[in-house]
N, C-alpha and C positions, 0 to 999 in steps of 0.2 A: 508611502503611498504607491503600487505596482503599476506601472503606467502598460507594460508589456511583459509577455514571457512567451519566448520562444523554445520549442522541444525540437530538437534534431535526432534523428532516429534512423535505423535500419529501414530500408523499404519494406520489410515484413511487417515493420509494425505501424506503419503508415495508417491502417484502417482504427485506430485508437485515438482519433481525432474528432470526435464528436463534440462540438461546443454544447448544443442542446440536446442530449441524449434524451430519449423517448422512453427509455423503461431503466430499472434500477440496475439490471445486468450490463445494458449498454452504459450506464454512469460509472459502473465497476471497473469498466474496461475501456476508460477514456483519459486520456493524459489531460485536457482540459479541466474536465470534471472534478477529477481528483486532485489535481493542483489546486484547483477555486477551493476545493473543500478543506484541504491543509490550510489555505490561507485564510479563511473564514472561521475555521473551528479547531485550528492546531493540531488535528491529527485527520486522518483518512482510513479509518478501522471500521469495523463492523458497528459499532455505536454512531459513527459519523455519517454512514452512508444507508440510512433507512430508505423508505419508501417515498417520506415525504420529501427528502433532501433533493431529489430530481427536479421538483418544482419551485425550491428555494430562489428567489428572486436575487438575493445578493452572489449567492454561488453561481447562478447563469451570468451574471454582470462580469464576474471576475474570470469565469470561462470564456466569455468572449473577447477577452485579452489575449487568450493563449493560442498561440499559432504553432500547428506540427508540420515540420519540413522533412523532407528526405534528405540525409548526409550521406553519399556513396562511401565515404572513408568508415563508416561504423558498418556497411554491409559484411564486411568479413568476420566480424563477430559474431552473428547471427548464424547458426540457432545454439552456440555454445552459452552466449550471453544475449543479452538485452541491453545493449550499451546504449547510453542517452547521454545527449550534450544539452545543458539546459543555460539558457540565457535570460536573466532576469533584469528587467529594466525599471529603475525608478525615479523618482524627480531628483535624486540626488546621485546617481550614477548607474554602474552595470554590473551585475554579479554574473560569473559563467564558471559551469562545475563539468567535467566530464565524468561519467560512472561507466567504466567497463564491465564493472562485477557490482552486481545490487548487493545492498546488505541483507544478510541472512542468506544467500546463495553458499553451496558447500564450499567455495573459495574463500568466503567471508561470513562465516557462519555467527551466528550470536552467541553471546555469552549467556549462563545460566542466568544471571542476574536479570540480562535484557529479555530473556524468552519468559522467566518469571513476572516480570513488570508487564510484558506484553499479555501474559496469559489472564494475571489478574484485570487488567484494563479492559480487556473483552469478556473478561466472566464477571465483572461488576453487575451488581444486581441479581446476578443467577445464582442457584444453589452451589455452584459450583466456586464461588467468591472465596477468596484464602485459601485454596488447595494447592496453589502453585508450587509451596514448598513440598507438597508431597508427590508433584509430577516432575519437578527438576531436582535430580540428586548427581552427586559428585562420582556415583558410581553406577553399575548395570543394575542396579536394583530394580526389579520389575514393580511396575504400578501394583497397589494393593488388589486384590481381585475385589472387593466389595466396593471400592472408588473406581476401579474398572466398569463394574456393571452400572454405577450412575452415569460415567462419561459415555460409555458406547453400550446401547442396547443390544442383546444378543447371549448365546451361550459363551461362558467362559470358563475354562479349566482353571481350578484353583491350584 
C-alpha cells in the first residue's frame, strides 16, 4: 500500500500539482492525478485518462497522497529536460528514483518494439488496431498512402 508520494521537480513544473483537477486537460498535466492513474490502472495513457477519470473517487484518493515540491538542484535541467525525483513511501519501505531524461525523449528514444506496443495499446478498439507493423519499420520506408489517408485527413501526394 502506498502511503505517500513526493515529486521533486524544477520550479518551472510546480504548476503541475493539482490533486483534484477540474478538467480533463488539467488532469493530463497533473503529477498527482497521472501518478494516481498509473497506480489505479497500471497505465496513464489515452484510454485511462478519459473524461470520467477526472471524477473517479479511487484516483482522487490516491492523488491526495501526492505532494509536489520544488527542488532547486533540478532547476538547471530545465528547459532541456523535465528532471524529476520521485519518492514513494509504502508500509514496508521507501523507493526513490531520479529521472533526468524522460523515456521516449530524443536522448532515450523508444525502441521500435516499444513504439509498436504503445501504438497498439492506444489504437485498441479503433480502425487502426493491428497497423503498428505498417507504421514502424526498420528502414525509412514511407507510410503507404492509403494508410496515411486513414490516419491523417487531407491531401497526400502518392
